[in-house]
N, C-alpha and C positions, 0 to 999 in steps of 0.2 A: 403484217408485222408492225409494231409500234415504230414510229420514225426515229425515236431516240436509240432504240436497240439496233435498227437497221444501219444507222450511220456510225454507231459505236463499233459495229462489226466491220464496216468498211475501213475504219481507222486501224483496226487490228490487222486486216489484210494488207493495207498499203504500207504500214510500218514493218511488217514481216518482210515484204519484198525489198524495202529500202535497207534494212539491216543486212540482209544477205548480199545485196549489191555493194554496199559501202565496205563491209568487212572484206569481201573478196578483192575489191579494187585497192583498199587500204593496204592489204598484205602484199598485193602485186606491185604496188608503187613504193611501198616503204614510207608513205606519208603519215606522220603522226596526226596531222590535222584531219585527214580523211578517216583514220582510225578513231579519232576523237568524235567525229561525226557518226561513225558506226556505233560507238558507245552511246552517243546522244540518242540515236534512233532506237537502240536497244532499251534505253530508259523509256522512250516514247512508247515502245511496244508494250513494255510491262504496264505502263500507265493506261494504255488503251484496253488491255485485258482487264485491269482493275475497274476501269470505267464501265466496260461491258457488263461485268458481273454485278457491280453496284447498281446500275440502272435497272437490271432485271429484278434485283432484290427490292429496290425502292418502289417499284411498281406494284408490289404486293399490297393487298388490302390490310388494314389494321387487324391484329389478332390479339389473343389473350395476353401474350407477352409484350407486344408492341402496340399498345392501345392508342398511341398518337401516330401510328403509321410507321413506315420504314424510311422516311425521307432522309434522315440523317446518315444513312448508309452512303448516300452520294457525297455528303460533306466529309465523311470519314475517308472516302476514296480520294477526294481532292487533297486532303491533308497528306495521305500516303504518297500521292503523285508528287506533291511538292517536295517531300523529303527525298524521294527517289531522284528528282532533278538535282537537288543539292548534292547528294552522294555522287551522282554522275559528274558534276562539275569538279568535285574534289579529286576524283580519279583522273580526269583529264589534266588537271594541274600537276598531279604527281608524275604523269608520263611526260608532260611537255617541259617542265622546268629543267630537268637534267639535260635534255637535248638543246635547250636554249643556252644553258651555261657552258656545256662542253662540246656541243655540236657533234660532228663525226658521222651523221647519218645521210644517206643518199636518198633522193626522191626520183623515181623513174616512172616511165609511162604516164606522163602528165596529162596526155589527151584522154586517157581512160578516167582519170580522176576528175578532170573538168567535165566530162560527159555525165558522170554519175551525180556530181554536185548540181549540175543544171537540171537534170531529171528530178532530183530530190526537191529542189526549190519549187519546180512547177507542180509536182504532184501534191506536196504539202500545202502549197498555196491554195489549190483547188479544194482539197479536203477540209482544211482549216476554215476556209470561208463558209463552206456548207455547215460545218459543226457549229460555228458561231451563230449562224442563222437559226438552226434547230434549237440550240441552247437558249437563245433569246425567246423563241416562240414557246418553248416548254419550261422555261425557268429552271434549267438543269445545270447545277454547279459542276457536276462531274464532266458533262460534255464541254462546258466552257473551259474547264481546266485542260481537258484533252486538246481543245482547239488552240489554247495558248502553247501547249507542248509543240504542236505542229507549226504554229506561226513562228515560234522561236527558231525552229529548224529551218524555216525559209530564210531567215536573216543570216543564220550561221552558215548555211550551205552557200549562200551568195558570197559571204565573206571568205570562206575557204576557196571558192572558185576564183575570187580575185587574187588570193594569195598564190594559187597555182599558176595563174597567168603571170604574176610578178616573178615567180621562180623561173618560169620558162623564159621570160624576157631578160632577166638579170643573171640567172644562175646562182642566186643567193638562197641557199636552203634555210637560212635563218628565218625567212618569212613563214616557214612551216610551223615551228613551235610558237612563234608569235601569234599566228592566226588561231592556233589551238587554244591559247590562253584567252584570246578575244572570245572564242566560242564559249569557253568556260565562264567568262564574266556574264555573257548573255544568259546562259543557262542558270547561273546562280541567282541572278536578279529575278528571273521568272519563277524559280523554285521558291524563293523567299516570299514573293507576292502571293502565290497560290496557297502556300502553307499558312501564311498569316490570315488570309481571308477565310480559309476552311476552319481554322481553329477558333476564329471569332464567332462563327456560327455554332460550332460544337459547344462552346461555353455560353450560349444564349445571349450574345450581345444584341442590343436593341436594333430594330430595323433602321436603315439609313434615314437621315433627317427629312429628305424629300418625301419618302414614303410615309413617315409619321405626319407630315403636313397634310398629305392626301387623306390620311385616316381622320385627322381632326376636322378637315374641311367636310368630309362626307358625314361625320356625326353632326357637325354644325348646321348642315342643311335641314336637319330635323329638330333644331333647337327650340322651336315653338311648341314642341310636344312633351318636353321634359324640363325639370328644374335645372339640373346641372349633371356633370359626370366627373368622375375622378378615378384614380387607380388604373389608368390606361397602361397596359403593357403589350408589347408586340415583339415577336421573335420570328426567326426563320428556321425551317427544317427541310433540307433538300430544296425542292422547287416550290414548296408551300410555305404559308405563313400562319402563325397563330396569334390572335388578338383577343385580349380580354379586358373588361372595364366594368366599373360600377356606375349604374345609371339611376339618378335620383328623380323620382316622379311624384306628382301630386298625391297626397295621402288618401284621397277618396276615389282614386281611379280604380276601375274594376280589373280583375286579373286578366280577363280577355283583352281589355284595352291595353294593359301593360304589355301583354304578349305581342299584340299587334305592333306596338311601337318598337319593341326589341327586334321583331322580325324585319320591320322596314329598315332599321339601321343595319342589321346584319346583311340584308340584301344590297344596300348601298355600298357597304365595305367590300363585299364579294365582287360587286361590279367594278369598283375602283381598282381593287387588287385581286385578280383571279387566283383561284386555288388557295383561298383563305378560310381558316376555321375560326369563327367568332364566338366567343362566350360572353354574355352580358348578365351581370348580377343586378337585378332591379332592387331599389331601396325606396322606402317611403320618405317624404320630406320630414325633417325634424322640427319644422315650424319656427326655426330661429332666423329666418331670412329678414334682414333689415329692409331691404328693397327687393322686390321680386315681381316678375311679370305675371305671377299667379296670385289669386286672392283667396282668402279663407271663406269657406262656406259657413252656413249656420251651425254645422256640426263641429266648427272650430278646426276644420281640416282644409288643406289647400284644394282649390278647385280651378279648372282652366278658365281663364278670362274669355269671355265671349264678346 
């Protein structure tokens, strides 16, 4: 089984377990912060299911309707996950603010709550660490988004655990809605970052500047074999990239030689940035170069300097 699918499935299973435990303990203790964490994990579970489905779809080969592949299904999944996180944060705020303003709720069985929060932090730490590693190895935006879901859960679970300890030590239940709002703030920030990144790829924003520099450097290493290049465009789709450019070559070069140069540059780009689809449009020199490292041959066409 593909590693992305295997770890996405594990994320679904771990989140299912944590949702059940947190909801049960939250209802038993009456803690709004634990119930907020149960809702948080419910959002994580929904996101994990979306990730699992999107990864399976994105792995499909290009077809007649999706000639550039299915990679953007992962980006669409990331955008949906981000919106789910933001919606979850809004629900937590709605539940916590009245309890913060008016109080009147009791928090019981604190040891149960502390135990499930500690378990949640440990499990999500281990799973998110692996998800980040696999996401980096496979360039999967959906797995990376799922990893951030779980990593956020680590921090918020630890915060709720601290709040329960404070309630136990002081008897002040005000810490409960306060910690729930802190949880909501973490969730909102994560949701905004994930959504913004996903939408930037869906609308074909250019690759990051460091990747563009790598592309230009890879092309430049073959600079002695062509006149110049222009019209460079680069975008991302799922875990893959698409690059296209116009390559100006000496006018008297043969078709087979032009093809060889294009193939060499494509190979260099694919080696620099794996899972990259490169399209090069070769063009003949227009002979208007004031200064050039190529010279004109007797046929009044550019020829390679020897």
